[in-house]
N, C-alpha and C positions, 0 to 999 in steps of 0.2 A: 468474726468471720471464720468459717470452717477452713481448715487446711486443705489445699488441693492435692489430689493424688497425682503423682507423676507416672505417666504411662511409659512402658519400656517396650522396645522392639524385641520380639522373641523369634528365634529361628530354631526349628526342630530339624535335626539331622538323623534320618532313619535309614536302617539297612541291616542286613544280616551280619553275623559275626565275620570279621575279616574283610569287610567291604570297604574299609577306609574311613569310617565315620570319625574316628579319633584324629586321623591325619587331616581331614577336611576341617575339623573343629579347631585344630591348632592354626591352620591357615586363616580361618575366619577371625580367630582371636588376634593373631599377629597383624593381619592386614586391615581389619575393620574395627578392632578394639572391643569386640564383644567379649563378655565373660563366658567361660565354658563351664557348664555344669553337666556332669555325666550321671544320669539316673542310676546306671549300673554301679558306678563307683560309690555313689551315696548309699545305695542299698547294701553293698558289701561292707562298707564302713559301719553302717548302723547295725548290721548283723553281728559285727565283732565288738561293738561298744558295750562296755560293762554297764549293766543295769538298764539296757535298752528295753523300752516297752514293746518294740516291734521285732526285736532280734529273733525270737523263736518262730514267729509267724513268717518272717522273711526266709529263715533257714528252711522251714517246711516247704515253702513254695519253690525254693531253689532245688531242694532234694527231689521234689515231685515234678520238676520241669514245668511248673505252672506260673502264671503271671501274678506278681504281687499286686494286690488291689491298688487301683489308681489313687485312691484316697491316701494311702500310705506314702506312695511315691511323691504325690503333690505336697504332703505335709513335710517331707524331708527337703524338697526343693524350696519351700517357703522359709525354712530355717536357714 
């Protein structure tokens, strides 16, 4: 019998810088037990990680003010 995949509830909290996304995520975590994953934090950590295959690409997008490809962000979230 094939293993069954467990589905997870996912909540996206979106907003401009300084709008309180992090504050709301802390409340969601504390009150509802959700895990908090910050795409921005993951991208910054990956950019700094020694030997990162995506580090330079992320750095270039940050310097140019462009959005990192969604495939890269999703890959980091998967890990």
